C-alpha positions as protocol buffer text, in pm:
chain_id: "A"
residue {
  index: 1
  type: MET
  ca { x: 10544 y: -6638 z: 14080 }
}
residue {
  index: 2
  type: GLU
  ca { x: 10736 y: -6492 z: 13792 }
}
residue {
  index: 3
  type: TRP
  ca { x: 10453 y: -6313 z: 13613 }
}
residue {
  index: 4
  type: CYS
  ca { x: 10148 y: -6133 z: 13758 }
}
residue {
  index: 5
  type: TYR
  ca { x: 10011 y: -5830 z: 13576 }
}
residue {
  index: 6
  type: ASN
  ca { x: 9669 y: -5678 z: 13517 }
}
residue {
  index: 7
  type: ARG
  ca { x: 9682 y: -5744 z: 13143 }
}
residue {
  index: 8
  type: TYR
  ca { x: 9637 y: -6037 z: 12906 }
}
residue {
  index: 9
  type: GLU
  ca { x: 9961 y: -6173 z: 12766 }
}
residue {
  index: 10
  type: GLU
  ca { x: 10041 y: -6514 z: 12613 }
}
residue {
  index: 11
  type: GLY
  ca { x: 9760 y: -6701 z: 12791 }
}
residue {
  index: 12
  type: LYS
  ca { x: 9812 y: -6526 z: 13123 }
}
residue {
  index: 13
  type: PHE
  ca { x: 9613 y: -6263 z: 13310 }
}
residue {
  index: 14
  type: GLY
  ca { x: 9678 y: -6157 z: 13667 }
}
residue {
  index: 15
  type: ASP
  ca { x: 9753 y: -6448 z: 13893 }
}
residue {
  index: 16
  type: GLN
  ca { x: 9498 y: -6702 z: 13769 }
}
residue {
  index: 17
  type: LEU
  ca { x: 9445 y: -6729 z: 13393 }
}
residue {
  index: 18
  type: TYR
  ca { x: 9740 y: -6967 z: 13374 }
}
residue {
  index: 19
  type: LEU
  ca { x: 9516 y: -7220 z: 13554 }
}
residue {
  index: 20
  type: ASP
  ca { x: 9282 y: -7249 z: 13255 }
}
residue {
  index: 21
  type: ASP
  ca { x: 9486 y: -7517 z: 13077 }
}
residue {
  index: 22
  type: TRP
  ca { x: 9564 y: -7727 z: 13383 }
}
residue {
  index: 23
  type: ILE
  ca { x: 9269 y: -7962 z: 13324 }
}
residue {
  index: 24
  type: THR
  ca { x: 9426 y: -8070 z: 12995 }
}
residue {
  index: 25
  type: ARG
  ca { x: 9790 y: -8028 z: 13095 }
}
residue {
  index: 26
  type: PHE
  ca { x: 9786 y: -8235 z: 13415 }
}
residue {
  index: 27
  type: ASP
  ca { x: 9625 y: -8568 z: 13502 }
}
residue {
  index: 28
  type: GLY
  ca { x: 9378 y: -8566 z: 13789 }
}
residue {
  index: 29
  type: VAL
  ca { x: 9303 y: -8192 z: 13773 }
}
residue {
  index: 30
  type: HIS
  ca { x: 8940 y: -8096 z: 13724 }
}
residue {
  index: 31
  type: VAL
  ca { x: 8711 y: -7796 z: 13759 }
}
residue {
  index: 32
  type: MET
  ca { x: 8536 y: -7786 z: 14096 }
}
residue {
  index: 33
  type: GLN
  ca { x: 8165 y: -7841 z: 14050 }
}
residue {
  index: 34
  type: ASN
  ca { x: 8060 y: -7757 z: 14407 }
}
residue {
  index: 35
  type: GLN
  ca { x: 7928 y: -7401 z: 14416 }
}
residue {
  index: 36
  type: GLY
  ca { x: 8037 y: -7376 z: 14780 }
}
residue {
  index: 37
  type: GLY
  ca { x: 8399 y: -7361 z: 14666 }
}
residue {
  index: 38
  type: GLY
  ca { x: 8491 y: -7015 z: 14554 }
}
residue {
  index: 39
  type: LEU
  ca { x: 8236 y: -6786 z: 14711 }
}
residue {
  index: 40
  type: ALA
  ca { x: 8360 y: -6430 z: 14695 }
}
residue {
  index: 41
  type: ALA
  ca { x: 8252 y: -6067 z: 14708 }
}
residue {
  index: 42
  type: TRP
  ca { x: 8164 y: -6076 z: 14338 }
}
residue {
  index: 43
  type: ASN
  ca { x: 7914 y: -6363 z: 14369 }
}
residue {
  index: 44
  type: VAL
  ca { x: 7770 y: -6377 z: 14725 }
}
residue {
  index: 45
  type: GLN
  ca { x: 7484 y: -6142 z: 14637 }
}
residue {
  index: 46
  type: GLN
  ca { x: 7298 y: -6433 z: 14477 }
}
residue {
  index: 47
  type: TYR
  ca { x: 7283 y: -6644 z: 14795 }
}
residue {
  index: 48
  type: ASP
  ca { x: 7124 y: -6656 z: 15137 }
}
residue {
  index: 49
  type: PHE
  ca { x: 7334 y: -6810 z: 15413 }
}
residue {
  index: 50
  type: TYR
  ca { x: 7244 y: -7016 z: 15716 }
}
residue {
  index: 51
  type: LYS
  ca { x: 7409 y: -7235 z: 15979 }
}
residue {
  index: 52
  type: LYS
  ca { x: 7313 y: -7598 z: 16023 }
}
residue {
  index: 53
  type: ASN
  ca { x: 7489 y: -7829 z: 16271 }
}
residue {
  index: 54
  type: ASP
  ca { x: 7784 y: -7588 z: 16303 }
}
residue {
  index: 55
  type: SER
  ca { x: 7833 y: -7580 z: 15925 }
}
residue {
  index: 56
  type: LEU
  ca { x: 7763 y: -7287 z: 15694 }
}
residue {
  index: 57
  type: PHE
  ca { x: 7531 y: -7338 z: 15398 }
}
residue {
  index: 58
  type: CYS
  ca { x: 7411 y: -7131 z: 15101 }
}
residue {
  index: 59
  type: LYS
  ca { x: 7082 y: -7122 z: 14922 }
}
residue {
  index: 60
  type: GLU
  ca { x: 7089 y: -6986 z: 14571 }
}
residue {
  index: 61
  type: ARG
  ca { x: 6804 y: -6736 z: 14545 }
}
residue {
  index: 62
  type: LYS
  ca { x: 6726 y: -6802 z: 14180 }
}
residue {
  index: 63
  type: SER
  ca { x: 6715 y: -7184 z: 14181 }
}
residue {
  index: 64
  type: GLY
  ca { x: 6666 y: -7266 z: 14550 }
}
residue {
  index: 65
  type: LYS
  ca { x: 6966 y: -7500 z: 14529 }
}
residue {
  index: 66
  type: GLU
  ca { x: 7137 y: -7551 z: 14866 }
}
residue {
  index: 67
  type: PHE
  ca { x: 7499 y: -7645 z: 14931 }
}
residue {
  index: 68
  type: GLU
  ca { x: 7763 y: -7628 z: 15202 }
}
residue {
  index: 69
  type: VAL
  ca { x: 8021 y: -7350 z: 15197 }
}
residue {
  index: 70
  type: ILE
  ca { x: 8367 y: -7489 z: 15121 }
}
residue {
  index: 71
  type: PHE
  ca { x: 8571 y: -7169 z: 15114 }
}
residue {
  index: 72
  type: TYR
  ca { x: 8545 y: -6795 z: 15067 }
}
residue {
  index: 73
  type: HIS
  ca { x: 8788 y: -6595 z: 14854 }
}
residue {
  index: 74
  type: PHE
  ca { x: 8883 y: -6279 z: 15049 }
}
residue {
  index: 75
  type: HIS
  ca { x: 8965 y: -6065 z: 14747 }
}
residue {
  index: 76
  type: TYR
  ca { x: 9067 y: -5704 z: 14820 }
}
residue {
  index: 77
  type: LEU
  ca { x: 9066 y: -5734 z: 15201 }
}
residue {
  index: 78
  type: ARG
  ca { x: 9300 y: -5458 z: 15320 }
}
residue {
  index: 79
  type: PHE
  ca { x: 9437 y: -5367 z: 15661 }
}
residue {
  index: 80
  type: TYR
  ca { x: 9568 y: -5019 z: 15732 }
}
residue {
  index: 81
  type: LYS
  ca { x: 9796 y: -4894 z: 16011 }
}
residue {
  index: 82
  type: ASN
  ca { x: 9536 y: -4656 z: 16149 }
}
residue {
  index: 83
  type: ASN
  ca { x: 9313 y: -4949 z: 16256 }
}
residue {
  index: 84
  type: ILE
  ca { x: 9105 y: -4925 z: 15939 }
}
residue {
  index: 85
  type: ILE
  ca { x: 8999 y: -5223 z: 15731 }
}
residue {
  index: 86
  type: GLU
  ca { x: 8855 y: -5226 z: 15382 }
}
residue {
  index: 87
  type: LEU
  ca { x: 8652 y: -5522 z: 15259 }
}
residue {
  index: 88
  type: GLY
  ca { x: 8640 y: -5427 z: 14894 }
}
residue {
  index: 89
  type: ARG
  ca { x: 8415 y: -5238 z: 14659 }
}
residue {
  index: 90
  type: ARG
  ca { x: 8118 y: -5471 z: 14627 }
}
residue {
  index: 91
  type: TYR
  ca { x: 7780 y: -5479 z: 14796 }
}
residue {
  index: 92
  type: LEU
  ca { x: 7814 y: -5705 z: 15102 }
}
residue {
  index: 93
  type: THR
  ca { x: 7519 y: -5788 z: 15326 }
}
residue {
  index: 94
  type: GLU
  ca { x: 7550 y: -5784 z: 15703 }
}
residue {
  index: 95
  type: GLU
  ca { x: 7504 y: -6161 z: 15685 }
}
residue {
  index: 96
  type: VAL
  ca { x: 7814 y: -6195 z: 15462 }
}
residue {
  index: 97
  type: LYS
  ca { x: 8014 y: -5968 z: 15692 }
}
residue {
  index: 98
  type: ASP
  ca { x: 7903 y: -6166 z: 15999 }
}
residue {
  index: 99
  type: TYR
  ca { x: 7958 y: -6514 z: 15853 }
}
residue {
  index: 100
  type: PHE
  ca { x: 8279 y: -6455 z: 15659 }
}
residue {
  index: 101
  type: TYR
  ca { x: 8467 y: -6133 z: 15729 }
}
residue {
  index: 102
  type: LYS
  ca { x: 8433 y: -6087 z: 16104 }
}
residue {
  index: 103
  type: PRO
  ca { x: 8547 y: -6438 z: 16203 }
}
residue {
  index: 104
  type: TYR
  ca { x: 8833 y: -6429 z: 15954 }
}
residue {
  index: 105
  type: ILE
  ca { x: 8960 y: -6091 z: 16072 }
}
residue {
  index: 106
  type: LYS
  ca { x: 8940 y: -6209 z: 16436 }
}
residue {
  index: 107
  type: VAL
  ca { x: 9153 y: -6513 z: 16349 }
}
residue {
  index: 108
  type: LEU
  ca { x: 9406 y: -6298 z: 16166 }
}
residue {
  index: 109
  type: ASP
  ca { x: 9426 y: -6068 z: 16471 }
}
residue {
  index: 110
  type: LYS
  ca { x: 9495 y: -6369 z: 16698 }
}
residue {
  index: 111
  type: ILE
  ca { x: 9767 y: -6491 z: 16462 }
}
residue {
  index: 112
  type: LYS
  ca { x: 9920 y: -6144 z: 16453 }
}
residue {
  index: 113
  type: ASP
  ca { x: 9922 y: -6134 z: 16836 }
}
residue {
  index: 114
  type: GLU
  ca { x: 10091 y: -6475 z: 16854 }
}
residue {
  index: 115
  type: VAL
  ca { x: 10355 y: -6377 z: 16600 }
}
residue {
  index: 116
  type: SER
  ca { x: 10418 y: -6050 z: 16786 }
}
residue {
  index: 117
  type: LYS
  ca { x: 10498 y: -6250 z: 17101 }
}
residue {
  index: 118
  type: ILE
  ca { x: 10778 y: -6421 z: 16909 }
}
residue {
  index: 119
  type: ASP
  ca { x: 10912 y: -6109 z: 16737 }
}
residue {
  index: 120
  type: GLU
  ca { x: 10731 y: -5776 z: 16753 }
}
residue {
  index: 121
  type: ASN
  ca { x: 10942 y: -5643 z: 16466 }
}
residue {
  index: 122
  type: LEU
  ca { x: 10819 y: -5895 z: 16211 }
}
residue {
  index: 123
  type: TYR
  ca { x: 10643 y: -5747 z: 15912 }
}
residue {
  index: 124
  type: THR
  ca { x: 10268 y: -5715 z: 15954 }
}
residue {
  index: 125
  type: PHE
  ca { x: 10004 y: -5686 z: 15686 }
}
residue {
  index: 126
  type: GLU
  ca { x: 9914 y: -5333 z: 15802 }
}
residue {
  index: 127
  type: ASN
  ca { x: 10161 y: -5157 z: 15579 }
}
residue {
  index: 128
  type: MET
  ca { x: 10012 y: -4815 z: 15510 }
}
residue {
  index: 129
  type: TYR
  ca { x: 9763 y: -4560 z: 15636 }
}
residue {
  index: 130
  type: PHE
  ca { x: 9418 y: -4531 z: 15489 }
}
residue {
  index: 131
  type: PRO
  ca { x: 9450 y: -4230 z: 15259 }
}
residue {
  index: 132
  type: LYS
  ca { x: 9263 y: -3913 z: 15344 }
}
residue {
  index: 133
  type: ASN
  ca { x: 9253 y: -3670 z: 15056 }
}
residue {
  index: 134
  type: LEU
  ca { x: 9001 y: -3517 z: 14816 }
}
residue {
  index: 135
  type: LYS
  ca { x: 9010 y: -3813 z: 14580 }
}
residue {
  index: 136
  type: THR
  ca { x: 8944 y: -4059 z: 14866 }
}
residue {
  index: 137
  type: PHE
  ca { x: 8665 y: -3837 z: 14998 }
}
residue {
  index: 138
  type: LEU
  ca { x: 8492 y: -3827 z: 14658 }
}
residue {
  index: 139
  type: ILE
  ca { x: 8533 y: -4202 z: 14601 }
}
residue {
  index: 140
  type: SER
  ca { x: 8402 y: -4272 z: 14952 }
}
residue {
  index: 141
  type: PHE
  ca { x: 8101 y: -4049 z: 14891 }
}
residue {
  index: 142
  type: TRP
  ca { x: 8023 y: -4229 z: 14564 }
}
residue {
  index: 143
  type: ARG
  ca { x: 8066 y: -4575 z: 14720 }
}
residue {
  index: 144
  type: LYS
  ca { x: 7843 y: -4482 z: 15016 }
}
residue {
  index: 145
  type: TYR
  ca { x: 7578 y: -4366 z: 14769 }
}
residue {
  index: 146
  type: ARG
  ca { x: 7602 y: -4697 z: 14576 }
}
residue {
  index: 147
  type: GLY
  ca { x: 7606 y: -4910 z: 14895 }
}
residue {
  index: 148
  type: THR
  ca { x: 7955 y: -5042 z: 14826 }
}
residue {
  index: 149
  type: TYR
  ca { x: 8145 y: -4854 z: 15096 }
}
residue {
  index: 150
  type: ASN
  ca { x: 8310 y: -5120 z: 15311 }
}
residue {
  index: 151
  type: VAL
  ca { x: 8564 y: -4926 z: 15513 }
}
residue {
  index: 152
  type: PHE
  ca { x: 8547 y: -4971 z: 15890 }
}
residue {
  index: 153
  type: ASN
  ca { x: 8729 y: -4916 z: 16214 }
}
residue {
  index: 154
  type: LYS
  ca { x: 8853 y: -5271 z: 16275 }
}
residue {
  index: 155
  type: LYS
  ca { x: 8780 y: -5279 z: 16649 }
}
residue {
  index: 156
  type: ASP
  ca { x: 8424 y: -5154 z: 16597 }
}
residue {
  index: 157
  type: PHE
  ca { x: 8369 y: -5392 z: 16308 }
}
residue {
  index: 158
  type: ILE
  ca { x: 8471 y: -5713 z: 16487 }
}
residue {
  index: 159
  type: LYS
  ca { x: 8325 y: -5642 z: 16831 }
}
residue {
  index: 160
  type: ASP
  ca { x: 8048 y: -5876 z: 16937 }
}
């Protein structure tokens, strides 16, 4: 990608605004109508989740509409060298953590282990330590107060 900034410029914003004209620019491209495609930390608060026949479903609280989960967008998921993970700065229920984050992180750990068997020096996604300073302490305090503190010891978080 040649352009990806946190500002609006010539029909672009971040890594996705350029998609807005694809439905008119390209044949066969359309906007997904299934609500189960594109669940993410910024919209899961409006749903209840349940398993049915080994598939994951949502029920929209406001309308009662039910649909199967297609995919979850893991925005802001961060891995730190000191075995700390951060799931973002949104309110996430235990249900969301159990259905989406824990299984995904377990799979990523398995992949990392397999890659390490091939070459232990390959770059991993744990590229820095979770910062510990006054600013982080104050932000953590505020996020804990608001219920949006999602920083965990990875091993404790994913254990069964």
